[in-house]
N, CA, C and O atoms as a GROMACS GRO file, in nm:
protein
  448
    1UNK      N    1   0.084  -0.117   0.000
    1UNK     CA    2   0.000   0.000   0.000
    1UNK      C    3   0.089   0.124   0.000
    1UNK      O    4   0.188   0.131   0.073
    2UNK      N    5   0.053   0.221  -0.082
    2UNK     CA    6   0.129   0.344  -0.089
    2UNK      C    7   0.243   0.342  -0.188
    2UNK      O    8   0.309   0.445  -0.207
    3UNK      N    9   0.269   0.230  -0.253
    3UNK     CA   10   0.379   0.222  -0.350
    3UNK      C   11   0.347   0.296  -0.479
    3UNK      O   12   0.432   0.365  -0.534
    4UNK      N   13   0.224   0.280  -0.528
    4UNK     CA   14   0.189   0.340  -0.656
    4UNK      C   15   0.138   0.483  -0.643
    4UNK      O   16   0.160   0.566  -0.732
    5UNK      N   17   0.073   0.513  -0.535
    5UNK     CA   18   0.017   0.646  -0.513
    5UNK      C   19   0.059   0.691  -0.374
    5UNK      O   20  -0.018   0.680  -0.278
    6UNK      N   21   0.179   0.740  -0.363
    6UNK     CA   22   0.237   0.772  -0.233
    6UNK      C   23   0.166   0.886  -0.161
    6UNK      O   24   0.174   0.895  -0.038
    7UNK      N   25   0.100   0.973  -0.233
    7UNK     CA   26   0.037   1.087  -0.168
    7UNK      C   27  -0.111   1.063  -0.136
    7UNK      O   28  -0.187   1.159  -0.118
    8UNK      N   29  -0.152   0.938  -0.130
    8UNK     CA   30  -0.291   0.905  -0.097
    8UNK      C   31  -0.295   0.824   0.032
    8UNK      O   32  -0.193   0.776   0.081
    9UNK      N   33  -0.414   0.810   0.086
    9UNK     CA   34  -0.433   0.736   0.209
    9UNK      C   35  -0.483   0.595   0.174
    9UNK      O   36  -0.584   0.581   0.106
   10UNK      N   37  -0.413   0.495   0.219
   10UNK     CA   38  -0.455   0.358   0.196
   10UNK      C   39  -0.534   0.307   0.317
   10UNK      O   40  -0.501   0.337   0.431
   11UNK      N   41  -0.637   0.229   0.289
   11UNK     CA   42  -0.718   0.171   0.396
   11UNK      C   43  -0.719   0.020   0.376
   11UNK      O   44  -0.758  -0.029   0.271
   12UNK      N   45  -0.677  -0.050   0.478
   12UNK     CA   46  -0.673  -0.195   0.473
   12UNK      C   47  -0.785  -0.249   0.561
   12UNK      O   48  -0.792  -0.217   0.680
   13UNK      N   49  -0.871  -0.330   0.503
   13UNK     CA   50  -0.980  -0.386   0.582
   13UNK      C   51  -1.079  -0.461   0.496
   13UNK      O   52  -1.076  -0.451   0.373
   14UNK      N   53  -1.164  -0.535   0.559
   14UNK     CA   54  -1.273  -0.602   0.490
   14UNK      C   55  -1.362  -0.494   0.429
   14UNK      O   56  -1.402  -0.401   0.497
   15UNK      N   57  -1.392  -0.507   0.300
   15UNK     CA   58  -1.463  -0.401   0.228
   15UNK      C   59  -1.597  -0.368   0.293
   15UNK      O   60  -1.627  -0.250   0.314
   16UNK      N   61  -1.677  -0.467   0.326
   16UNK     CA   62  -1.810  -0.441   0.381
   16UNK      C   63  -1.801  -0.373   0.517
   16UNK      O   64  -1.871  -0.275   0.543
   17UNK      N   65  -1.716  -0.424   0.603
   17UNK     CA   66  -1.701  -0.367   0.738
   17UNK      C   67  -1.643  -0.226   0.729
   17UNK      O   68  -1.689  -0.136   0.798
   18UNK      N   69  -1.542  -0.208   0.645
   18UNK     CA   70  -1.476  -0.078   0.633
   18UNK      C   71  -1.570   0.028   0.576
   18UNK      O   72  -1.575   0.140   0.628
   19UNK      N   73  -1.644  -0.007   0.473
   19UNK     CA   74  -1.738   0.090   0.415
   19UNK      C   75  -1.847   0.126   0.516
   19UNK      O   76  -1.883   0.243   0.528
   20UNK      N   77  -1.899   0.027   0.587
   20UNK     CA   78  -2.002   0.056   0.688
   20UNK      C   79  -1.948   0.147   0.797
   20UNK      O   80  -2.018   0.238   0.842
   21UNK      N   81  -1.824   0.124   0.840
   21UNK     CA   82  -1.762   0.210   0.942
   21UNK      C   83  -1.743   0.352   0.888
   21UNK      O   84  -1.766   0.449   0.960
   22UNK      N   85  -1.700   0.364   0.762
   22UNK     CA   86  -1.682   0.496   0.702
   22UNK      C   87  -1.815   0.570   0.694
   22UNK      O   88  -1.821   0.690   0.718
   23UNK      N   89  -1.922   0.497   0.659
   23UNK     CA   90  -2.054   0.559   0.653
   23UNK      C   91  -2.100   0.607   0.790
   23UNK      O   92  -2.164   0.712   0.801
   24UNK      N   93  -2.067   0.531   0.895
   24UNK     CA   94  -2.101   0.574   1.031
   24UNK      C   95  -2.027   0.702   1.067
   24UNK      O   96  -2.085   0.792   1.128
   25UNK      N   97  -1.902   0.711   1.028
   25UNK     CA   98  -1.822   0.830   1.058
   25UNK      C   99  -1.874   0.951   0.982
   25UNK      O  100  -1.884   1.060   1.038
   26UNK      N  101  -1.907   0.932   0.854
   26UNK     CA  102  -1.955   1.042   0.770
   26UNK      C  103  -2.090   1.091   0.819
   26UNK      O  104  -2.117   1.211   0.821
   27UNK      N  105  -2.176   0.998   0.859
   27UNK     CA  106  -2.310   1.036   0.902
   27UNK      C  107  -2.403   1.053   0.783
   27UNK      O  108  -2.373   1.009   0.672
   28UNK      N  109  -2.514   1.117   0.808
   28UNK     CA  110  -2.614   1.138   0.703
   28UNK      C  111  -2.560   1.234   0.598
   28UNK      O  112  -2.507   1.340   0.631
   29UNK      N  113  -2.574   1.195   0.472
   29UNK     CA  114  -2.533   1.281   0.363
   29UNK      C  115  -2.648   1.373   0.326
   29UNK      O  116  -2.764   1.334   0.334
   30UNK      N  117  -2.617   1.495   0.287
   30UNK     CA  118  -2.725   1.586   0.248
   30UNK      C  119  -2.792   1.538   0.120
   30UNK      O  120  -2.726   1.486   0.030
   31UNK      N  121  -2.922   1.554   0.113
   31UNK     CA  122  -2.992   1.518  -0.009
   31UNK      C  123  -2.974   1.628  -0.112
   31UNK      O  124  -2.957   1.745  -0.078
   32UNK      N  125  -2.978   1.590  -0.234
   32UNK     CA  126  -2.958   1.686  -0.342
   32UNK      C  127  -3.086   1.696  -0.425
   32UNK      O  128  -3.084   1.680  -0.546
   33UNK      N  129  -3.195   1.723  -0.356
   33UNK     CA  130  -3.325   1.727  -0.425
   33UNK      C  131  -3.331   1.841  -0.527
   33UNK      O  132  -3.392   1.825  -0.632
   34UNK      N  133  -3.269   1.954  -0.497
   34UNK     CA  134  -3.271   2.065  -0.592
   34UNK      C  135  -3.203   2.025  -0.722
   34UNK      O  136  -3.254   2.052  -0.831
   35UNK      N  137  -3.088   1.959  -0.710
   35UNK     CA  138  -3.015   1.916  -0.829
   35UNK      C  139  -3.096   1.810  -0.905
   35UNK      O  140  -3.102   1.815  -1.028
   36UNK      N  141  -3.157   1.718  -0.835
   36UNK     CA  142  -3.237   1.614  -0.900
   36UNK      C  143  -3.355   1.676  -0.973
   36UNK      O  144  -3.384   1.638  -1.087
   37UNK      N  145  -3.424   1.768  -0.910
   37UNK     CA  146  -3.538   1.835  -0.974
   37UNK      C  147  -3.493   1.912  -1.098
   37UNK      O  148  -3.561   1.909  -1.201
   38UNK      N  149  -3.382   1.981  -1.088
   38UNK     CA  150  -3.327   2.056  -1.201
   38UNK      C  151  -3.292   1.961  -1.316
   38UNK      O  152  -3.322   1.989  -1.432
   39UNK      N  153  -3.229   1.848  -1.282
   39UNK     CA  154  -3.191   1.749  -1.383
   39UNK      C  155  -3.313   1.692  -1.452
   39UNK      O  156  -3.316   1.680  -1.575
   40UNK      N  157  -3.415   1.656  -1.374
   40UNK     CA  158  -3.538   1.602  -1.432
   40UNK      C  159  -3.605   1.704  -1.524
   40UNK      O  160  -3.660   1.668  -1.628
   41UNK      N  161  -3.599   1.830  -1.486
   41UNK     CA  162  -3.657   1.935  -1.569
   41UNK      C  163  -3.586   1.943  -1.704
   41UNK      O  164  -3.652   1.953  -1.808
   42UNK      N  165  -3.455   1.937  -1.703
   42UNK     CA  166  -3.378   1.941  -1.827
   42UNK      C  167  -3.406   1.818  -1.912
   42UNK      O  168  -3.429   1.828  -2.032
   43UNK      N  169  -3.405   1.700  -1.849
   43UNK     CA  170  -3.427   1.575  -1.922
   43UNK      C  171  -3.568   1.572  -1.982
   43UNK      O  172  -3.584   1.537  -2.098
   44UNK      N  173  -3.667   1.610  -1.904
   44UNK     CA  174  -3.804   1.609  -1.955
   44UNK      C  175  -3.824   1.711  -2.068
   44UNK      O  176  -3.898   1.684  -2.162
   45UNK      N  177  -3.760   1.825  -2.058
   45UNK     CA  178  -3.766   1.924  -2.165
   45UNK      C  179  -3.705   1.870  -2.294
   45UNK      O  180  -3.758   1.891  -2.402
   46UNK      N  181  -3.592   1.801  -2.280
   46UNK     CA  182  -3.526   1.741  -2.396
   46UNK      C  183  -3.615   1.632  -2.457
   46UNK      O  184  -3.626   1.622  -2.579
   47UNK      N  185  -3.678   1.551  -2.372
   47UNK     CA  186  -3.768   1.446  -2.422
   47UNK      C  187  -3.888   1.506  -2.495
   47UNK      O  188  -3.932   1.453  -2.597
   48UNK      N  189  -3.941   1.615  -2.443
   48UNK     CA  190  -4.054   1.681  -2.510
   48UNK      C  191  -4.014   1.732  -2.648
   48UNK      O  192  -4.091   1.720  -2.744
   49UNK      N  193  -3.895   1.789  -2.658
   49UNK     CA  194  -3.848   1.842  -2.787
   49UNK      C  195  -3.828   1.731  -2.889
   49UNK      O  196  -3.855   1.752  -3.008
   50UNK      N  197  -3.782   1.616  -2.848
   50UNK     CA  198  -3.756   1.509  -2.944
   50UNK      C  199  -3.879   1.423  -2.971
   50UNK      O  200  -3.874   1.337  -3.059
   51UNK      N  201  -3.988   1.442  -2.897
   51UNK     CA  202  -4.108   1.359  -2.914
   51UNK      C  203  -4.165   1.370  -3.056
   51UNK      O  204  -4.213   1.270  -3.110
   52UNK      N  205  -4.160   1.488  -3.115
   52UNK     CA  206  -4.216   1.508  -3.248
   52UNK      C  207  -4.146   1.419  -3.352
   52UNK      O  208  -4.213   1.353  -3.432
   53UNK      N  209  -4.014   1.416  -3.351
   53UNK     CA  210  -3.942   1.334  -3.448
   53UNK      C  211  -3.941   1.186  -3.409
   53UNK      O  212  -3.934   1.099  -3.496
   54UNK      N  213  -3.949   1.157  -3.281
   54UNK     CA  214  -3.955   1.016  -3.239
   54UNK      C  215  -4.085   0.950  -3.282
   54UNK      O  216  -4.089   0.828  -3.301
   55UNK      N  217  -4.189   1.027  -3.297
   55UNK     CA  218  -4.319   0.972  -3.335
   55UNK      C  219  -4.356   1.002  -3.480
   55UNK      O  220  -4.469   0.978  -3.522
   56UNK      N  221  -4.262   1.055  -3.557
   56UNK     CA  222  -4.288   1.093  -3.695
   56UNK      C  223  -4.307   0.970  -3.784
   56UNK      O  224  -4.238   0.870  -3.769
   57UNK      N  225  -4.404   0.980  -3.876
   57UNK     CA  226  -4.427   0.874  -3.974
   57UNK      C  227  -4.363   0.906  -4.108
   57UNK      O  228  -4.391   0.840  -4.208
   58UNK      N  229  -4.277   1.007  -4.112
   58UNK     CA  230  -4.213   1.047  -4.236
   58UNK      C  231  -4.127   0.935  -4.292
   58UNK      O  232  -4.080   0.847  -4.220
   59UNK      N  233  -4.109   0.940  -4.422
   59UNK     CA  234  -4.023   0.844  -4.490
   59UNK      C  235  -3.918   0.923  -4.567
   59UNK      O  236  -3.954   1.020  -4.634
   60UNK      N  237  -3.793   0.889  -4.560
   60UNK     CA  238  -3.737   0.774  -4.488
   60UNK      C  239  -3.747   0.793  -4.336
   60UNK      O  240  -3.757   0.905  -4.286
   61UNK      N  241  -3.743   0.682  -4.267
   61UNK     CA  242  -3.756   0.684  -4.121
   61UNK      C  243  -3.637   0.758  -4.059
   61UNK      O  244  -3.524   0.743  -4.104
   62UNK      N  245  -3.664   0.837  -3.958
   62UNK     CA  246  -3.559   0.911  -3.889
   62UNK      C  247  -3.492   0.822  -3.784
   62UNK      O  248  -3.556   0.730  -3.732
   63UNK      N  249  -3.365   0.846  -3.752
   63UNK     CA  250  -3.297   0.766  -3.649
   63UNK      C  251  -3.369   0.772  -3.515
   63UNK      O  252  -3.372   0.672  -3.442
   64UNK      N  253  -3.427   0.887  -3.481
   64UNK     CA  254  -3.500   0.899  -3.355
   64UNK      C  255  -3.617   0.802  -3.350
   64UNK      O  256  -3.644   0.740  -3.247
   65UNK      N  257  -3.688   0.788  -3.462
   65UNK     CA  258  -3.802   0.696  -3.468
   65UNK      C  259  -3.755   0.552  -3.458
   65UNK      O  260  -3.817   0.471  -3.390
   66UNK      N  261  -3.648   0.520  -3.526
   66UNK     CA  262  -3.592   0.385  -3.519
   66UNK      C  263  -3.555   0.350  -3.376
   66UNK      O  264  -3.584   0.240  -3.328
   67UNK      N  265  -3.491   0.443  -3.306
   67UNK     CA  266  -3.453   0.420  -3.167
   67UNK      C  267  -3.575   0.406  -3.077
   67UNK      O  268  -3.573   0.327  -2.982
   68UNK      N  269  -3.681   0.482  -3.105
   68UNK     CA  270  -3.804   0.469  -3.028
   68UNK      C  271  -3.863   0.330  -3.046
   68UNK      O  272  -3.905   0.267  -2.949
   69UNK      N  273  -3.867   0.284  -3.170
   69UNK     CA  274  -3.922   0.151  -3.198
   69UNK      C  275  -3.839   0.042  -3.130
   69UNK      O  276  -3.894  -0.054  -3.077
   70UNK      N  277  -3.707   0.058  -3.131
   70UNK     CA  278  -3.621  -0.038  -3.060
   70UNK      C  279  -3.649  -0.033  -2.910
   70UNK      O  280  -3.658  -0.137  -2.845
   71UNK      N  281  -3.662   0.087  -2.856
   71UNK     CA  282  -3.691   0.102  -2.712
   71UNK      C  283  -3.819   0.031  -2.673
   71UNK      O  284  -3.828  -0.028  -2.566
   72UNK      N  285  -3.918   0.038  -2.761
   72UNK     CA  286  -4.047  -0.023  -2.732
   72UNK      C  287  -4.044  -0.176  -2.741
   72UNK      O  288  -4.130  -0.242  -2.684
   73UNK      N  289  -3.945  -0.232  -2.810
   73UNK     CA  290  -3.945  -0.375  -2.837
   73UNK      C  291  -3.838  -0.455  -2.762
   73UNK      O  292  -3.850  -0.577  -2.750
   74UNK      N  293  -3.735  -0.389  -2.712
   74UNK     CA  294  -3.626  -0.466  -2.651
   74UNK      C  295  -3.673  -0.534  -2.522
   74UNK      O  296  -3.745  -0.474  -2.442
   75UNK      N  297  -3.630  -0.658  -2.502
   75UNK     CA  298  -3.671  -0.730  -2.381
   75UNK      C  299  -3.603  -0.674  -2.256
   75UNK      O  300  -3.508  -0.595  -2.264
   76UNK      N  301  -3.653  -0.716  -2.142
   76UNK     CA  302  -3.602  -0.665  -2.013
   76UNK      C  303  -3.456  -0.700  -1.989
   76UNK      O  304  -3.388  -0.631  -1.913
   77UNK      N  305  -3.406  -0.804  -2.054
   77UNK     CA  306  -3.266  -0.844  -2.033
   77UNK      C  307  -3.181  -0.820  -2.158
   77UNK      O  308  -3.082  -0.889  -2.181
   78UNK      N  309  -3.220  -0.722  -2.238
   78UNK     CA  310  -3.151  -0.694  -2.364
   78UNK      C  311  -3.010  -0.641  -2.340
   78UNK      O  312  -2.982  -0.573  -2.242
   79UNK      N  313  -2.921  -0.674  -2.434
   79UNK     CA  314  -2.788  -0.617  -2.439
   79UNK      C  315  -2.778  -0.546  -2.574
   79UNK      O  316  -2.784  -0.610  -2.679
   80UNK      N  317  -2.764  -0.414  -2.571
   80UNK     CA  318  -2.752  -0.335  -2.694
   80UNK      C  319  -2.605  -0.300  -2.713
   80UNK      O  320  -2.540  -0.249  -2.622
   81UNK      N  321  -2.552  -0.329  -2.831
   81UNK     CA  322  -2.413  -0.298  -2.864
   81UNK      C  323  -2.415  -0.206  -2.984
   81UNK      O  324  -2.475  -0.238  -3.087
   82UNK      N  325  -2.349  -0.091  -2.973
   82UNK     CA  326  -2.343   0.005  -3.082
   82UNK      C  327  -2.198   0.022  -3.125
   82UNK      O  328  -2.107   0.034  -3.042
   83UNK      N  329  -2.177   0.024  -3.256
   83UNK     CA  330  -2.045   0.042  -3.311
   83UNK      C  331  -2.001   0.188  -3.299
   83UNK      O  332  -2.082   0.275  -3.264
   84UNK      N  333  -1.878   0.213  -3.327
   84UNK     CA  334  -1.823   0.348  -3.321
   84UNK      C  335  -1.891   0.438  -3.425
   84UNK      O  336  -1.930   0.391  -3.532
   85UNK      N  337  -1.904   0.562  -3.394
   85UNK     CA  338  -1.957   0.659  -3.489
   85UNK      C  339  -2.096   0.705  -3.454
   85UNK      O  340  -2.139   0.698  -3.339
   86UNK      N  341  -2.169   0.753  -3.557
   86UNK     CA  342  -2.303   0.807  -3.535
   86UNK      C  343  -2.399   0.704  -3.478
   86UNK      O  344  -2.488   0.739  -3.400
   87UNK      N  345  -2.382   0.578  -3.516
   87UNK     CA  346  -2.475   0.476  -3.463
   87UNK      C  347  -2.469   0.473  -3.311
   87UNK      O  348  -2.572   0.456  -3.245
   88UNK      N  349  -2.350   0.488  -3.254
   88UNK     CA  350  -2.336   0.488  -3.108
   88UNK      C  351  -2.396   0.614  -3.047
   88UNK      O  352  -2.457   0.609  -2.940
   89UNK      N  353  -2.380   0.726  -3.114
   89UNK     CA  354  -2.435   0.851  -3.063
   89UNK      C  355  -2.588   0.843  -3.058
   89UNK      O  356  -2.649   0.878  -2.958
   90UNK      N  357  -2.648   0.796  -3.168
   90UNK     CA  358  -2.794   0.783  -3.170
   90UNK      C  359  -2.840   0.682  -3.067
   90UNK      O  360  -2.936   0.707  -2.993
   91UNK      N  361  -2.773   0.568  -3.062
   91UNK     CA  362  -2.816   0.462  -2.970
   91UNK      C  363  -2.808   0.507  -2.825
   91UNK      O  364  -2.902   0.486  -2.748
   92UNK      N  365  -2.697   0.567  -2.786
   92UNK     CA  366  -2.682   0.602  -2.644
   92UNK      C  367  -2.768   0.720  -2.603
   92UNK      O  368  -2.800   0.736  -2.485
   93UNK      N  369  -2.806   0.805  -2.698
   93UNK     CA  370  -2.888   0.919  -2.660
   93UNK      C  371  -3.037   0.900  -2.689
   93UNK      O  372  -3.120   0.975  -2.636
   94UNK      N  373  -3.073   0.803  -2.770
   94UNK     CA  374  -3.213   0.792  -2.811
   94UNK      C  375  -3.281   0.661  -2.773
   94UNK      O  376  -3.404   0.654  -2.776
   95UNK      N  377  -3.206   0.558  -2.736
   95UNK     CA  378  -3.271   0.434  -2.694
   95UNK      C  379  -3.299   0.447  -2.544
   95UNK      O  380  -3.209   0.472  -2.465
   96UNK      N  381  -3.424   0.429  -2.509
   96UNK     CA  382  -3.464   0.437  -2.368
   96UNK      C  383  -3.464   0.298  -2.307
   96UNK      O  384  -3.528   0.206  -2.359
   97UNK      N  385  -3.394   0.284  -2.199
   97UNK     CA  386  -3.390   0.157  -2.128
   97UNK      C  387  -3.498   0.159  -2.020
   97UNK      O  388  -3.515   0.258  -1.948
   98UNK      N  389  -3.570   0.048  -2.010
   98UNK     CA  390  -3.684   0.041  -1.920
   98UNK      C  391  -3.665  -0.060  -1.809
   98UNK      O  392  -3.759  -0.088  -1.734
   99UNK      N  393  -3.545  -0.114  -1.796
   99UNK     CA  394  -3.517  -0.215  -1.694
   99UNK      C  395  -3.371  -0.203  -1.652
   99UNK      O  396  -3.284  -0.172  -1.733
  100UNK      N  397  -3.346  -0.229  -1.524
  100UNK     CA  398  -3.208  -0.227  -1.476
  100UNK      C  399  -3.130  -0.347  -1.528
  100UNK      O  400  -3.008  -0.352  -1.513
  101UNK      N  401  -3.198  -0.444  -1.588
  101UNK     CA  402  -3.132  -0.561  -1.644
  101UNK      C  403  -3.087  -0.540  -1.787
  101UNK      O  404  -3.020  -0.627  -1.844
  102UNK      N  405  -3.121  -0.428  -1.846
  102UNK     CA  406  -3.078  -0.398  -1.983
  102UNK      C  407  -2.939  -0.335  -1.978
  102UNK      O  408  -2.907  -0.256  -1.889
  103UNK      N  409  -2.858  -0.370  -2.076
  103UNK     CA  410  -2.718  -0.326  -2.078
  103UNK      C  411  -2.690  -0.257  -2.211
  103UNK      O  412  -2.736  -0.302  -2.316
  104UNK      N  413  -2.614  -0.150  -2.207
  104UNK     CA  414  -2.570  -0.081  -2.327
  104UNK      C  415  -2.418  -0.085  -2.332
  104UNK      O  416  -2.350  -0.042  -2.238
  105UNK      N  417  -2.364  -0.136  -2.442
  105UNK     CA  418  -2.219  -0.141  -2.462
  105UNK      C  419  -2.185  -0.059  -2.586
  105UNK      O  420  -2.237  -0.084  -2.694
  106UNK      N  421  -2.101   0.038  -2.568
  106UNK     CA  422  -2.059   0.121  -2.681
  106UNK      C  423  -1.917   0.084  -2.717
  106UNK      O  424  -1.826   0.095  -2.634
  107UNK      N  425  -1.898   0.042  -2.842
  107UNK     CA  426  -1.763   0.012  -2.889
  107UNK      C  427  -1.686   0.142  -2.905
  107UNK      O  428  -1.743   0.245  -2.940
  108UNK      N  429  -1.561   0.136  -2.879
  108UNK     CA  430  -1.477   0.254  -2.896
  108UNK      C  431  -1.348   0.211  -2.967
  108UNK      O  432  -1.273   0.128  -2.917
  109UNK      N  433  -1.325   0.269  -3.082
  109UNK     CA  434  -1.202   0.240  -3.154
  109UNK      C  435  -1.211   0.122  -3.249
  109UNK      O  436  -1.109   0.078  -3.302
  110UNK      N  437  -1.332   0.069  -3.271
  110UNK     CA  438  -1.342  -0.047  -3.359
  110UNK      C  439  -1.358  -0.009  -3.505
  110UNK      O  440  -1.338  -0.092  -3.594
  111UNK      N  441  -1.393   0.114  -3.532
  111UNK     CA  442  -1.414   0.158  -3.670
  111UNK      C  443  -1.281   0.167  -3.743
  111UNK      O  444  -1.187   0.230  -3.694
  112UNK      N  445  -1.272   0.104  -3.857
  112UNK     CA  446  -1.150   0.111  -3.939
  112UNK      C  447  -1.050   0.011  -3.894
  112UNK      O  448  -0.941   0.002  -3.951
   0.00000   0.00000   0.00000
């Protein structure tokens, strides 16, 4: 301990016991309800703005609509993998996950 990062504090102990003890020392953490409310407001505003194109029946189909259709159909244990480039940008920003069992993997550096 301390060999790789000499200017840090090392803690040796059973992870569960040590974390519980640290939480006791820290005490109650302040809630960040203002930040959460602000974040939800921004996210909901963004969702409202993209709703028009996500529900568009225009042809050719827009990427937002494709991502909406995928969001509606993926199973609870889906693993979504997006390649490098625009496909990853659309997938990570437009596919809505509806279960904690769904996983998103974004490739990085695989293009070319």
